[in-house]
N, C-alpha and C positions, 0 to 999 in steps of 0.2 A: 477339555473334557467338561461336560456339564453335570453338576450335582443333581441327583434325584431329589425331589421334594421330601421324600421319606427320610433321607439322611439328615436334611436340615431340621425336620421336625424332631427327630430323635436327638440331635445335638441340642436343640432348644429345650427339650424335655429334661435332658441331663442337667443343663444349667439351672433350670427352674427347680428341679428336685434338690440339687446341691445347695442352692441359695435357701430353700425352705428348711433344709436340715440344719444349716448354719444358724438361721434365725431362731428356729425352735430350740436349738441347743443353747444359744445365748439367752433366750428368755427363761429357760429352765435353770440355768446356772449363774447368770451374770446380772440380768435386769428383769424387772417386771412392772408393767403399767398397773396402776391402782386408781380407783375412784374413791374419793373421801365421802364418808357418811357420818353424820352426827355433828354436834356443836362443841365438842370438848377441846378442839384446837383453834376455835375462833379467837381473834380475827386472822390468825396466821393462815389457817385454811378454812374455807367455807364449804358448805354442803355441795357436793358434785364437782369439786375441783378434781382435776386429773393430775396425777403425779407419777414419776418414775422412781422406782426403788433400785438401789444397787445392792446386790446380794453378797458381794465380796468386799465390803467396806469394813474398816476397823472402827468400831463404835467408840465415840468419845463423849465427853460432857456436852450438853446442849444439842447433840444430834437428834433429829427426829426419826423415829423408827416405826415400822409396822410390825406387829407381833401377833401371834396366834394365841387366843385365849381358850377357845373351844374349837372343835372341828369346823364349825360353820361361822366362827366369829373372829374377826381381826380388829385390832385397835391401833390407832395412830397416836403416839405420845412423844414427849420430849424426854431424853435421857438426862436425869439429874445426878444419879449416882452410878458409878462403875464399881466393879469388884474391889473391895477393900476400903471404899469411902465410908465415912461416917456422915450421915445426912440428918439435918435437924431444921425445923421451922419454928421460929420464935418471933412473936409480934410481927408477923408478915415478912420476916427477913429469913432468907435461906442461908444456911451455913453448911459448907462442905469441908470436912476435916477441920472444923473450928474457924474457918475463914468465911466471912460474909461474901456471898456471890451475888453480883448484880444480875437482874433479870429484866433487861430493857424491853423484851418482847411482851411483858405484862402491862405496860403503861396504859394502853387503851382499856384493858379489862379493869385496871384499878379505878379509872375514872368512872366506868359504868357501875362498879360495885359501890363507890361512894355515892353516886346519884341515887341508887336504890337503898341507901342507908346502911350498907355493910361497913363495919369498921376495918375489917380485914378481908383480903382476897383469898388467902389461904389460912385455914385454921392451924393452930400450933400442933406439932407432933414431936414426940421425944426423939432424941438421937437414936438412929438405927445404923448398924453396920451392914453394908451390902456384902453378902457372901460371895465367894469365888463362883464364877459361872452364872451370875445373876446381874440384873440392872434394877435400879430404882427409877421409875418414870412418873411424870406428872403431865396433865394436860395444860395447855395455856389458858383455857377457860376454867380456872380452878373452882369456880362456883358450880360448874356443870360438867364434871369430869369423873369418870370411873377410871382410877389409875392405881398406882402402888399403895395409896392410902387405903384402898378397899381390896385390891387384888393381891397385895403383897409383892414380893420381888418377882421379876420377870426372868425366866430361864433364858440363857443365851441361845439354846437350841430352838426356842420358840420364836426368835427374831427372824422375820422374813427378809427384811432389808432396811437400809437407810434411805430416807428421802433425799434425793439429789437434784431433781429437776421437776419443775411444774409445767405441765402441758396446757392447762386451761385453768381459769379463763385467760383468754389471749393477752389481755393487758398485763398479766402477771407472768407471762411466758418467760422461762429462763431458769438458771440455777437457783436452788434454794439455799439461803444463808442461815 
């Protein structure tokens, strides 16, 4: 028996529609592609880098997240404090719960700051306790970042997702550490 072309067309349309629904569902609830804008995370991320966010991640220290600030404005920053943490910056040293935290991702920015005559990359701020349901975030480019120092704590429900993968530029393609 020979299949009519219309049956094949209907079968292929079903496959395409089902695949599209699965992809749309995954994009809505599991992952989301994002383009980076701004300089607050340089050199970790540059203008127009493309990244993938995971929406079902457990957020931890040093994770990079994208969060909603206003209806039309999203920011990309590094999580410094999670609920219950006491965060403090003294003499360009970060303390979390009284323990100094190394920030190796800032080394390049420290050198740039010194070249321009800045004694510190991050100005001091007093100890703050991160409330339940919130995060304390900072940009890697501390001299040029709007973050928790200005915005305050970031609500957990405003987090869109955690940066997991870089799509571009091609030479940096791969998982984000």
